[in-house]
Each structure stands twice: as structure tokens, then as C-alpha cells.
C-alpha positions, -999 to 999 in steps of 0.1 A, spaced: 162 -354 579 189 -328 585 223 -335 570 251 -344 594 267 -309 589 234 -293 599 231 -311 633 238 -291 664 270 -299 682 269 -330 704 237 -344 688 236 -377 669 221 -385 635 210 -420 648 195 -408 680 203 -419 716 221 -389 729 256 -377 730 287 -392 746 287 -364 772 250 -373 781 260 -410 784 289 -401 807 267 -379 829 241 -406 831 267 -431 843 277 -407 871 241 -403 882 233 -440 880 264 -454 897 278 -427 920 295 -451 944 309 -476 918 345 -475 909 351 -455 877 389 -455 877 414 -479 892 451 -475 894 477 -497 910 474 -476 942 439 -462 944 403 -460 930 381 -431 921 343 -434 923 319 -421 896 308 -394 920 344 -381 923 351 -387 886 321 -367 876 330 -338 899 366 -337 887 356 -338 851 331 -309 856 358 -289 874 383 -295 846 356 -285 820 349 -252 839 386 -243 841 391 -251 805 362 -230 793 376 -201 813 411 -204 799 403 -210 762 381 -197 734 355 -218 716 372 -240 690 407 -236 706 426 -269 709 440 -280 742 469 -304 744 466 -333 769 498 -348 782 496 -385 775 509 -398 808 489 -429 819 468 -420 849 434 -407 860 444 -371 853 447 -377 815 414 -396 814 396 -370 834 411 -343 812 398 -360 780 363 -363 794 365 -327 807 375 -315 772 345 -333 757 322 -317 784 337 -283 777 332 -287 739 369 -279 734 388 -300 709 418 -319 723 450 -336 711 471 -360 731 508 -353 730 537 -374 743 567 -356 758 588 -386 748 583 -377 712 608 -353 697 604 -316 703 603 -310 666 575 -335 662 554 -320 690 561 -285 677 547 -294 643 516 -310 659 508 -282 683 518 -254 660 495 -266 632 466 -268 657 475 -234 673 478 -250 707 486 -226 735 480 -246 767 487 -281 778 469 -300 806 496 -318 826 488 -345 851 507 -347 885 527 -378 894 500 -388 918 462 -389 913 456 -351 917 439 -329 891 458 -318 859 473 -283 858 472 -260 828 507 -249 816 520 -232 785 533 -256 760 571 -261 764 593 -235 748 611 -260 726 577 -269 710 573 -233 699 583 -223 664 599 -188 663 589 -185 626 553 -191 634 551 -174 668 577 -147 675 584 -141 711 557 -120 727 534 -123 697 497 -129 703 485 -165 698 458 -171 673 442 -205 668 436 -215 632 402 -206 617 385 -239 609 353 -242 588 334 -260 615 306 -251 640 315 -246 676 319 -279 693 318 -299 661 354 -312 662 361 -334 692 398 -342 688 428 -343 665 447 -375 660 479 -380 640 487 -409 617 517 -430 626 537 -418 596 545 -454 585 538 -444 549 553 -409 551 550 -378 572 524 -381 600 491 -363 591 468 -344 614 432 -358 613 403 -338 626 375 -360 640 339 -348 647 325 -355 682 289 -365 672 297 -398 655 314 -411 687 282 -418 704 268 -445 681 302 -461 679 304 -463 716 269 -475 720 275 -504 695 306 -514 715 287 -514 748 260 -535 733 282 -561 715 307 -564 743 281 -565 771 298 -537 790 281 -528 823 287 -519 860 306 -552 867 330 -547 838 367 -539 842 385 -527 811 423 -525 809 433 -492 793 459 -507 770 463 -484 739 488 -455 741 469 -423 746 483 -409 713 465 -437 695 428 -433 689 421 -468 702 423 -454 737 391 -434 731 368 -464 727 384 -482 756 378 -452 779 343 -443 766 328 -478 763 337 -483 800 328 -449 815 295 -445 797 283 -480 809 292 -478 846 323 -500 843 357 -496 859 386 -484 838 419 -499 850 447 -474 842 483 -486 848 517 -475 837 534 -492 808 555 -514 831 523 -534 837 514 -538 801 544 -556 785 530 -584 763 538 -618 777 541 -628 813 537 -592 826 504 -587 808 492 -621 818 499 -612 855 481 -578 851 450 -594 836 449 -619 865 457 -595 893 433 -567 883 405 -591 873 402 -576 838 370 -585 820 374 -565 788 407 -563 768 413 -548 734 449 -552 722 472 -559 693 479 -591 674 515 -590 688 503 -589 724 478 -617 718 503 -640 702 530 -637 729 506 -637 759 491 -669 771 456 -669 787 451 -687 820 423 -701 841 430 -674 867 418 -647 844 383 -631 846 381 -622 809 347 -620 793 355 -602 760 389 -600 741 392 -578 710 419 -580 683 427 -546 669 455 -528 650 464 -556 626 453 -589 609 438 -615 632 451 -651 629 431 -683 634 455 -695 661 449 -665 682 411 -671 681 417 -708 690 438 -698 720 418 -669 735 383 -681 728 390 -708 754 388 -681 782 366 -654 767 344 -643 738 368 -632 711 361 -604 686 379 -589 656 379 -551 650 388 -528 622 392 -491 621 413 -462 608 428 -430 620 408 -412 593 375 -424 607 358 -424 641 382 -450 657 363 -482 648 343 -492 617 338 -529 620 335 -552 650 326 -588 649 303 -607 673 320 -635 692 339 -656 667 338 -694 666 373 -709 660 358 -736 638 343 -709 615 377 -691 612 400 -719 601 403 -704 566 402 -667 574 389 -643 600 361 -618 591 366 -581 599 332 -579 615 299 -559 611 295 -521 609 295 -500 640 284 -464 643 270 -443 615 290 -456 586 289 -477 555 313 -491 530 318 -501 494 344 -522 477 361 -505 447 380 -523 419 414 -506 419 421 -508 382 387 -496 369 371 -478 399 340 -500 395 318 -506 426 286 -526 431 273 -561 437 296 -576 410 328 -564 428 339 -590 453 375 -579 458 390 -544 458 398 -514 479 377 -507 509 361 -473 510 344 -462 542 315 -439 539 290 -420 561 291 -398 592 319 -418 608 344 -406 582 366 -379 598 363 -343 588 397 -343 569 434 -337 572 445 -303 586 473 -289 566 492 -256 565 469 -247 536 437 -255 555 414 -285 558 415 -312 532 381 -330 536 376 -367 530 350 -367 501 340 -392 475 333 -384 438 297 -375 447 308 -350 473 297 -370 503 319 -382 531 342 -411 520 377 -423 527 396 -447 505 415 -469 530 442 -483 508 432 -518 522 425 -546 498 395 -566 510 374 -595 497 337 -603 502 333 -640 508 311 -664 529 289 -635 538 316 -614 554 343 -589 547 379 -602 549 412 -583 549 436 -593 522 465 -568 521 475 -532 520 475 -521 484 509 -505 489 523 -539 501 516 -557 468 548 -569 453 560 -581 420 583 -611 421 595 -628 389 568 -613 368 539 -621 392 520 -595 411 513 -609 446 494 -600 477 516 -610 507 486 -609 530 469 -636 510 499 -658 514 502 -650 551 466 -661 555 473 -694 537 503 -701 559 483 -694 591 457 -720 580 483 -746 591 469 -756 625 503 -752 643 513 -719 628 506 -689 650 515 -660 628 533 -652 595 549 -623 577 556 -625 539 580 -601 523 598 -598 490 636 -597 493 667 -597 471 688 -628 474 722 -627 490 746 -604 471 718 -591 449 707 -555 444 684 -546 473 661 -530 447 658 -563 428 631 -581 448 634 -616 433 626 -638 462 594 -643 483 603 -650 519 579 -661 547 588 -657 583 565 -676 606 560 -684 643 549 -719 652 559 -755 658 561 -771 623 593 -771 604 596 -755 569 591 -788 552 557 -793 569 546 -757 560 557 -761 524 537 -794 521 507 -775 535 511 -746 510 514 -770 481 478 -780 488 463 -745 491 483 -721 469 493 -719 432 530 -728 429 541 -693 420 527 -680 453 546 -704 475 575 -686 491 610 -697 481 622 -693 517 603 -704 548 620 -691 579 609 -703 613 615 -676 640 609 -674 677 594 -639 677 588 -610 654 605 -577 660 580 -548 664 581 -511 660 570 -487 687 536 -485 670 531 -523 675 536 -532 638 559 -559 627 593 -545 618 599 -561 584 632 -543 579 645 -559 611 634 -593 600 653 -589 567 683 -577 586 683 -606 610 683 -631 581 712 -614 564 731 -614 597 726 -651 602 737 -657 566 770 -638 570 780 -649 605 777 -687 598 811 -698 585 812 -736 580 846 -753 573 840 -782 549 828 -778 513 797 -799 520 788 -777 550 794 -746 528 769 -760 503 744 -768 530 747 -733 544 739 -718 510 708 -740 506 696 -732 542 700 -695 535 681 -698 502 652 -719 516 650 -714 553 651 -752 559 676 -755 588 677 -793 588 685 -796 551 710 -825 545 729 -839 516 702 -864 508 677 -836 500 669 -824 465 674 -787 462 640 -782 445 621 -804 470 632 -781 499 620 -749 482 646 -741 456 635 -727 422 651 -715 390 658 -680 405 674 -693 437 693 -719 416 711 -690 399 719 -675 433 731 -709 445 755 -712 416 768 -677 422 775 -686 458 792 -719 448 815 -700 425 825 -676 453 834 -707 474 859 -718 447 838 -741 425 843 -719 395 829 -744 370 795 -747 388 765 -741 366 727 -741 368 726 -773 348 745 -790 376 718 -780 400 690 -791 377 705 -825 370 716 -835 405 692 -859 422 703 -845 456 728 -822 472 752 -851 478 754 -857 441 758 -820 433 787 -818 458 803 -849 443 801 -836 407 816 -803 417 843 -819 438 853 -843 409 855 -814 385 877 -794 407 903 -822 412 
């Protein structure tokens, strides 16, 4: 069998034809079915196919083989048709968002040698080709009037399908080059597992600059389904998204953990399949959404062909302890590598996930050239940085390796603790972070803090954790919150969580000495209903937070307070009494 690099452009190592062939087949088989639906209009497969062909012809006339085209990421039929047209023309594309900074877009388009952008109209008309904006041009790289030359890439014509940029959450965004051939088996697996067909209606939810949009678009339009494309005003998680799902009779939805936790399903929905993607899936989410649809978990990376793992429909009863990542999709494999030793094989049950095979992207494009994703043996491989564990016959996410923390001498995986918190039947989601106690050096992360969403109070959550975690893994602070702040990328904003806790601690200014003591304890434990009859250690205090408590008491005027007082006091009332007597 030929190696992946020896296959002709557009062919697939697993057979079954290319994505373009699947798109053409859908146009032939369902010409009068709706392909695209907006808030105002619909476009049939016949019209969709004609417009994609016309775009492809114009693109081939205006660009050279291998030349990247920028696609403006404005939600609407024009952007979707442009993406499909670029695939048909065998021209690599990159989505760009005019709302991003000019410097960011200049860096993206400059590295790829982009000359033209396909810009959609405000209505449903065809995209127009325009030069990239002047403020995206780098004078140093492209002097005024100089000829434009695309980068010389070591790939066959038509081999690269698109470029996608990482979010930059762990540093500067990187440009990933993704081959087109592995898309086809990935899409076929989605169509099969999600039962996508002519009666399906997928909500195009992901931002077009995120590669998740590619599977949404292609699993729908290769299977004869209808892709519902709406502006972002229709997609806000919560009541707005709920109304959209009902009003447009959506059957297939892939969205983020955040959207799933703040949106409630209803009997008026027509959902058949719901997919969690972009972050860890919680048992409560499965319990909620599996009442109205088959619920799936998905896992993928920017450095691979969108999605690597997709579960079958999950049973909430089987996911009380943890949620599996799913089974392989497309032409890829994986291995689990022990971080300390690099060992792999059947004996390694917990370690870093390494994705292998044809679905691994071609590599990062840098100013120095392409940096391919290769394993030690020279074959395609990408080390994900995700800590996973094989158990109960499935692969489970534990934590990002770079999120491991060391608190009071123990190296901990916050994700493991979050999973344990979410096993409480009334907890919907949890985020665990290491923080410095009040007044401490921000670099001195001596306290484990758990923020969680759900009905139980911190006392109930602590009792639950005492039965499932080693004592040193139980967070010192359990903070119940109404909602998690999120970044524009849909990730939990941990810095904002920390800041909100510090703000609450400094704005609360009780008058009486007893209330001042209770405020300190509430801040140190997260238990808002703490009272004078509570023992400090029973509500989450420990030796480290006792030191911080004493420091706070001294700042309040109890200069003789000591850790021994805290250790010996049966409850906070006794502690306050001792200190009060001593200060008389």
C-alpha cells in the first residue's frame, strides 16, 4: 500500500472517496432539498452546488496552485460556499476574522503569503474577491508595489486543505497546516455515528476561525442535510440558544461545555444528537441532555484533522464516575506515554496522549519553514500535552500536563479533583485552581480552591469528597458560584474567577469582631453559612490556612493570636472568646 504522502491529492487511504466527491454526490442526489438555511432564506442543493462550482472556477482563475485564499469569517451562506468552493478548486484556505487585530491578521496572512480575500455580502449573494486590507500588509515583508510570492511549501499540489491557528492560550498562536485527504474518513465516521441524513438540520455553532466548524459543515452537506447558519445573536448560550434550537427545529448540535451547562433542553426541541466538544464533559450535562437526544462526547486538536475521538450515545448511568472520550474517528491511532520515562505499551495506563496516523496535521508553518509533527520513529505523531487514563475499557481525560500544580509538597492534577467534585449528583461543573491565600505572594500557590456550580452547599460537597479523595487532594476552599466567566474562546477564565474571589474578600467589611472572624473563615473555606458553632477544621481549614487565619486576626488587632489558639479551640466561638479575653 502506498504511504499517505504518496497518495494523489484528494484520495483517501481508507477508501470511500474524497470530501469533494461526497459533496458532489449530495448535490446530485438531493437537488431540491434545502442545503443552507438562514433566518431569512433557504438555498437548495442545486443552487448550492452551482454557486460552489462558480466560486471554484473564479478562484482557480485568480490564484496559482498552492496559493492560500483568505475567507472572511462572517456567518452566512457566502462563507460556507467559499469554503466548499476552495476545496473543489484545490486551493488551501484560511478563515480570518476582521474583528481580530490588524497586527494579528497581518501575521496570519503574511506568513501564508495571502494576496486575496473572499468577502461575503451582507445578504445572501456570492462572495467577492478583494485584496487583503492595507493594514494587514507588512511593509517589511511586502514593500509597496512589490510582487507577491506565496511561500514555497514541501507539499504536492492540492495536498494541504487549510490552515488553522491555535488559540494562543499557552503562548503565541501557531499556524497549523492540515491535509485535505484525512478529512473524508473523519466526516464519514461522523455521518455514520450521528445518523446524519436528508432530514437532519445542523446548527452551525462554532466560530469559523475554529476548526470545529469544518465538521459541522461537512457532515451536513455531504449527507444531504440542512445547515442552519445564523448570526451570533441567535447563538448566545442560555435562553437565546434554547429558542434557536426550538424555532429552527435543529436535530444535530455540537457545542461547548459552557453552552451545555447554561442552556436547558425542552420538549419543544427536535434534537436527535448532541455532541460535547472543546472541553471536559461532566456527568450532569449527560443526565440533562440525554433526556431529549442521544448525547456524545468528542475530542480533537487543532494539530490534527479536527476530531480524533467520538463516543457512541452515552448512558448517564455508565458515566456517573467519569465520561469517556470516545472511539477513534478517521485514519488515526493513539498511544499513552508515561511522562517521566517516555514508556509506552500495554503496561502504561496513565500518561500523555499521543495521536498518530494520517489524521495528524502536516505541521506548524513558521518563518523558517514547516515544522512537521513526527514521532521518534519518523512517522506522523503529535504529543497532545493532555494527561489521560485508560480505565473501564475506555480513554478518559484527566488534565492538561501544564495545569498540574504543586501545593504544600503534593503534585496534583486539578482535573482529577474536578471530576471527583462532579460525581456529586447535584454538582453541574467544577474548576479547581491553586491560589495564594489573602495577602500572600501570588507566586506562592499554597491553597487549592474549587469553584463549582450546583445546588449543594460547600459542607455537602466536602462530605462527598471525603469519601472519594485522599485528604491532601480535598480543596481547602469550596466556593459555590452562579456562573463561570469565560474567555472569547469559550474556555473558563480562571484569572477572572480568582479576581472575583479577591474582590469579594476585600469589599466585605463587617463591624463586630465576631463577624470579622467569620469573614476570614468564609474567605479561607468558601463556606458562606459558617457560624460561631463551627470548628475551623471541620469546615475546610487546615494547617496552612490556620497560619493565614492567624495573620488576618493580627491585622484586626488581636496581636496575641497564634496557631495554637486555632488548633485548641473547639469552635470559632471559643476561639473568639479566648482572643477577646486576652485583649482585655
